[in-house]
Residue frames relative to the residue before (quaternion, step in Angstrom):
aa qw qx qy qz dx dy dz
M 1.0000 0.0000 0.0000 0.0000 0.00 0.00 0.00
V 0.2722 -0.7447 0.5905 0.1502 3.49 -1.27 0.52
G 0.0843 0.7821 -0.6138 0.0668 3.60 -1.00 0.81
N 0.5290 -0.6174 0.4921 0.3112 3.52 -1.32 -0.34
N 0.3004 -0.6347 0.6643 0.2562 3.46 -1.29 0.62
V 0.1077 -0.7765 0.6196 0.0389 3.65 -0.89 0.94
S 0.3107 -0.7684 0.5435 0.1331 3.50 -0.76 1.20
H 0.6812 -0.4529 0.3547 0.4527 3.56 -1.31 0.12
A 0.6907 0.4477 -0.2771 0.4957 3.64 1.14 -0.68
N 0.5167 -0.6814 0.3732 0.3598 3.64 1.38 0.32
N 0.3575 0.7064 -0.5168 0.3257 3.60 1.10 0.58
K 0.1980 -0.7942 0.5677 0.0887 3.63 -0.78 0.98
T 0.0299 0.7450 -0.6661 0.0175 3.58 -1.00 0.94
K 0.5437 -0.6371 0.4397 0.3244 3.54 -1.14 0.71
R 0.0284 -0.7535 0.6568 0.0080 3.57 -1.23 0.66
R 0.3247 -0.6986 0.5956 0.2276 3.50 -1.40 0.32
L 0.2423 -0.7378 0.6148 0.1377 3.54 -1.10 0.86
L 0.1188 -0.8377 0.5323 0.0262 3.58 -0.26 1.25
P 0.5433 -0.6141 0.4482 0.3562 3.63 -1.05 0.55
N 0.4600 -0.6500 0.5224 0.3050 3.58 -1.23 0.55
L 0.0259 -0.8352 0.5492 -0.0107 3.57 -0.02 1.21
R 0.0959 -0.7589 0.6440 0.0124 3.44 -1.28 0.89
T 0.3383 -0.7174 0.5674 0.2212 3.58 -1.12 0.65
V 0.0310 0.8187 -0.5684 0.0761 3.51 -0.63 1.15
R 0.3138 -0.7034 0.5960 0.2270 3.57 -1.16 0.56
I 0.0693 -0.7781 0.6240 0.0202 3.55 -0.90 1.06
Q 0.3784 -0.7041 0.5564 0.2269 3.53 -1.16 0.57
L 0.3379 -0.7433 0.5493 0.1774 3.58 -0.80 1.04
E 0.6951 -0.4731 0.3363 0.4241 3.56 -1.32 0.20
D 0.6933 0.4547 -0.2925 0.4765 3.68 1.01 -0.65
G 0.6637 -0.5614 0.3167 0.3796 3.61 1.19 0.24
T 0.5627 0.6021 -0.3715 0.4275 3.61 1.26 -0.22
R 0.2956 -0.7348 0.5780 0.1966 3.50 -1.17 0.62
V 0.0963 -0.7738 0.6256 0.0218 3.60 -1.06 0.88
K 0.3246 -0.6971 0.6038 0.2100 3.52 -1.19 0.81
I 0.0657 0.7758 -0.6262 0.0408 3.53 -0.95 0.92
R 0.3887 -0.6717 0.5761 0.2567 3.55 -1.31 0.48
V 0.0300 0.7979 -0.5964 0.0827 3.53 -0.63 1.21
A 0.5420 -0.6061 0.4824 0.3258 3.45 -1.28 0.68
A 0.5750 -0.5991 0.4144 0.3725 3.64 -1.04 0.58
S 0.6160 0.5345 -0.3599 0.4531 3.61 1.09 -0.54
A 0.6426 0.4976 -0.3230 0.4849 3.58 1.09 -0.70
L 0.6035 0.5480 -0.3817 0.4357 3.67 1.04 -0.53
R 0.6324 0.5138 -0.3555 0.4580 3.60 0.96 -0.67
T 0.6359 0.5195 -0.3316 0.4646 3.56 1.05 -0.71
L 0.6366 0.5202 -0.3300 0.4640 3.59 1.03 -0.83
K 0.6768 0.4717 -0.3137 0.4702 3.65 0.87 -0.88
K 0.6462 0.5254 -0.3439 0.4339 3.63 0.95 -0.75
N 0.7086 0.4506 -0.2580 0.4777 3.63 0.96 -0.87
R 0.5748 0.5962 -0.3829 0.4094 3.70 1.22 -0.45
S 0.7620 0.4079 -0.2170 0.4537 3.59 0.85 -0.98
């Protein structure tokens, strides 16, 4: 996403809002492990659905 940095003097400069990516290893149904980059918000969803 794109937004603005806003200073105390109300000056606006462009900034980028990047996702919070994490590298995790997950185990597939066939038993193999795969490394993927997942957002931290998606990790919470994975953990919630796992239990």
